[in-house]
N, C-alpha and C positions, 0 to 999 in steps of 0.2 A: 382952622386948618389942623389936621391930625398930626401928631408927632411921629416921625419914622424911628422905629426901634431897630437895633442891630440884630444880626442873625443869632438865633438861639436854637441849637440842634439838640433834639431829645431822641435817645435810642430806646426803642421798645421792642418787645417780642424777639430779643436776642437769643440765638440758639447755635450751639456747636455740636455736631454729631458725625461720628462717634468721638469720644474723648480718650479712648484707649484701644489697643489692639496691636497685632504684630506688624512690623514694617515689611514692605512699604504700606503706610497707613494714610488713607485719603479721608479728609474730613470736609464737611460742608458747613459753611457759616451763613446764617440768614439773620436778617434784622429789618426793623422798620425805623426810618429816620424821619422825624417831623421837625420842620423849621418853624419855631414859634415867633420869630422876628419878621421884620419887613424886608430885610436885605438878604441877598444870597449868601449862603455859608458853605463851608467845606468840612468833610469828616474823613479821617484816615484810619485804615485797619492796620494794626501792628501784630506781628507774630514773632515771638522770641526777641522782641525789641527792635525788629526791623520793619520799616514801613513797607507794606505790601501793595496797597491800593488806596486811592482817594476818590471820593464822590462829591459832587457839588449838588446842593439842595437850595432851590429858590425860596424867596421870602414867602412864608405862609404855606409852603408846599410840603408834601410828604413823599418819601422815596423808599421803595422796597429794594433791599440789598441782598444779593446772593453771590457767594464766592467759595471756590474749592481750593484745597491745598493738600499736598502730599508730604508726609514725613518719611525719610529714608533711614534715619538713625534713631535708636532708642534714646529716651530722655524725657525731660519735663519741659513743656513749652507753653508760655502764656499767650492767649489770643485776646486782644483788646480792641474794642470799638467804642469810642466815646467814653462814657462812664460805665460800660458793661465789659466783663471779662470772663474767661474760662481757661481752665488748664487742661492740656492734652498730654498724655503719657504713652507714647509708642513703646513697644517692647520688641525684643529679638534682634536679629542681625541679618542684613542683606548680604548675600554673596553672589559674585558674578564670575563667570569663566572667561579667561583670556586664552585663546588658542593661537599658537605661533607655528607657522609653516615655513619651510625652506624650499626655494626653487633654485637649483644649481648646486654649487659646491661651496659650503661655508658653515658657520655656526652662529648661534645667537645666545645671548645671556639676558634673561633666563633661556634655558635650552628649548629646543623644538618640542612641542606638545601642548597640553592643556593645563593651565594653572588657575587656582581659585583665589580671589581677592575680595576684600570688603568694599562696601559702598564708598565711593569717592577716593579710594586708594590711588595714589600716584605711582605708576610703575615705569621704571626706566628700562628700556630695551636697547641692547647694542648688538649690531651685526658685524661679524668678522669674516672676511673672505678667505678661502683656502688659497694655497700657493697656485699661481697661474690663473686666479679668478679675481674679480672685482665686484664690490657691492654696487648695485644700480639704484634700487628704490624699494620702498615699502608699498604694498598694495593691500586692499581690504577696507576694514572699518577705519583705519588710520593710514594716511598716505604721506609720502615725503621722500626726499633723496638724501637726507642726512643719515649716517650710519647709526646714530643714537637718537632715540625719540622718547617722548614722555606720553604715557597713556593714562587718562583718567577713567577709573572703573565706575561708570554710572549705568552700565548695562553689560550684557554678554557681548564680547568682541572677538573678532578673528582677523589676524593680519598675516601677511606673507613677506618674508625677506627674499628679494630677487637678486641672484648673483649671475654674472655672465663671465665666460672664459675670456681672458685677456688676449688681445690681438698683438702679435709680435711684429714690429716694423722691421723689415729686412735691413734697413739702413742702420738700425740700432745693434745689429749683430756684430760682434767683434771679429774682424777678419783674421785669418791665420797668417802670421807674418812669415816673410821669406826665411828669416833666421830660425823660426820654429820648425819650418819644413826641413831646412838643412839639418837641424839638430836631430829630427826624427830619422832622416836618411842616414846620418852618421851612426845613430844607435843601431839601426838595422844592419849596417855594414859590419859594425863591431861584433854583433851577435853572430852573423854569418861566418866571420873569420874565426871566432872562438870555437864555433861548432866544427868548422873545417879542421882546425888545429887538433881538437880533441879526437876527431875521427882518424886523422893521420897518425896520432900517437898509438892507436890500437893496431896499426899495420906495420910490417917491417919496411924500412926504407934504408937507402944507402947512407953511409956515414956523412958524405958531403951534403946530401939532401937534408938530413936531420939537422946539421949545423945551420943550413939556410933557414929551416923552419924555426929553429930556436931563436935565430936573430930576428926573424919577422915577429915572433911572439913578444920578444923584449921591446922591439920598436912599438908594438901595439900597446904595451903597458905604459911606456913613456908617453905615448900619444894620449892615453886616457887621463893622465895626470895633468896634462897641459890644458890651457884654456882654448876653447873652440874658436877657430878663425878660418877664413877662406883659404889661406895658403896652406894651413895644416890639413884642411879637408882634401886639397889636391894631392898632398903626400900620401894621405890615407888611401886615396883612390888608386895611386900607383902601387902601393903595397897590396891592395886587393887584386890588381891585375897580375902582379907577380905570383900571388897565391893561387890564382886561377891557372897560370902556366905550370906551377908546381903540381897542381891537381891533375893536369893533363899528363905530365910526366909520370905521375904516380899510377894513373890509369894504364899507361903504356907498360909500366913495370908489372902491373897485375896481369895484363894480357900475356906478357912473356912468361910469367909464372904459370898461368893456365896452360900455355902452349907446352911448357916443360912437363907439366903433369900429364898432358895428353900424349906427349912423346914417350914418357915412362910407361903409360898404360899400353901404348902400341907395342913397345918392346916386350912387356909382360905377355901380351897376347901372342906375339911372335914366338916367344920361348915356349908357351903352352902348345902352340901349333907344332913346333919342332918336336916336343916330347910326344905328342900324339902321333906324328909321322914315324918316329922311332918305334913306338909301340906297334904301329901297323906293320912295319917291316919285320919286327920280331914275330908277330902273329903269322906273317906270310912265310917266314922261314920255318916256323913250327908246322904250318900246313904242308910245306914242301916235304918236310921230313916224314910227316904222316902219310903223304902220297907215296913216297918211296917205300915206306914200310908196307903199304898196301900192295904195291907191285911185287915186293919180295914174297909176301904171303901168297899172292896169286901164283907166282912161279912155283913155290913149294907145293901148292895144291895140285898143280898140273903134273909135277913130278910124281906125286903120290898116286895120282890116277894112272899114270903111265906104268908105274911099278905094279899096280894091281892088275892091269891088263896083261902084263907079262906073266904074272903068277897064274892067271886064269888059263893062259895058253899052255 
């Protein structure tokens, strides 16, 4: 009976091509593995110390191996299969573009636009919504709903930050309180009264009315210094009504003044008419005197004619 021997794997015709070039550098590894033993054995391919692939070879069998691998960064890397090895030296640098877009109102960090990064760079991107907007999601080559995401640059990538306008719930709006409305009304009344007082100061009023106006103004100043309350608001309303009555009296006084001015104008026109009438009478008297003078001249002319007739006879 023959003795069974353990697996004995022998690598021949080992080749790595190419062994140098710019990244990304793709290489092809080929080899022939022959098992000289009687039992099945296994062989593993290592690149830069990391196990990449393993193959099983039966006892007394031969196996052809082919494997490709791509290097993305420059450096020096050992390729090992059994007792065979080779060194690969990629050169240069890989750069990828990251394009960031914005949909809606907001900003990103890095900012919107195209940015260039090296191979396998980890990029942190944060989206910030504008006032009245909210961040919704990322779309494109990277997706997610978190405002901050991590992107690994192993290729050109494009992403979009999506923002939507916030919806305001009517129940969340703060209602205007009754006290606030009353305060606004009070401010308006005070402004109206101050304006009315300033306008009255520009026009002549009676001594008694002026004293009433002065008292009202002093009460208004005292009211402005006190804290607002419902009872005080009622007093202020009464003051405003008194001020309105005073305004009506003032309007009546102005109408009387206007009537007095019209009466004076009528008297002036009447005087002018009287002067014109006197002037007419004077002209009429002058016309009468001229008429009498004409009659006297006519009589004198007739007498002269009569005297001439007498002389001719």
